[in-house]
N, C-alpha and C positions, 0 to 999 in steps of 0.2 A: 473225868479220868479216874481210872481204878487205882486204888492204893496197892502198894507192894504186897501187903498181907492178903488182900483179896485175890491178887494174881497167884500168889503162892498157894492159897487154898484151892483155887481152880486147878492148878497144876497137880496138887496132891490128889484131888478128887479124880482127875483123869487117869493118873497112874494107878490109883487103887482100883478103880472100875475096870481098867484094862487088864490089870494083873488077875483080878477075879475072873474075868471073862476068859483069859488065857488058861487059867487053871480049870475052868469048867467048859472047855471048848466043845465038849460033846453035846452041849445044848444047841450048837449051830450058830448061825449069824443073826439071830433075831435082834440082838441088842447092838449090833454094829452101827446102824445109822445114828443112834444116840451118842455113841462114843466119838464117831467122826464129827458130829455136830459140835460136841464139846471141845474137841481138839481144834476144829476150825475157828471157833469162837476165841479160844485161847490164843491161837496164832494171830488173829486179827488184833486182839487187845495188846499183845506184846509188840507187834509191829507199830501200832499207832501210839502206844505209850512211849516207845523209844524215840519216835519222831518229835514228841512234844517235850522231852526232857533234854 
């Protein structure tokens, strides 16, 4: 099970990456799959962490 700090770091990384991509949207959608993958992983971890606590 992930620690709260690890989950928070993943959340921060997702938001930082997404805000950078939004600011640089003229680059297109090349990096979108990576962002979606990170957010999907985060969602999975949060859902499963909440069930165990």
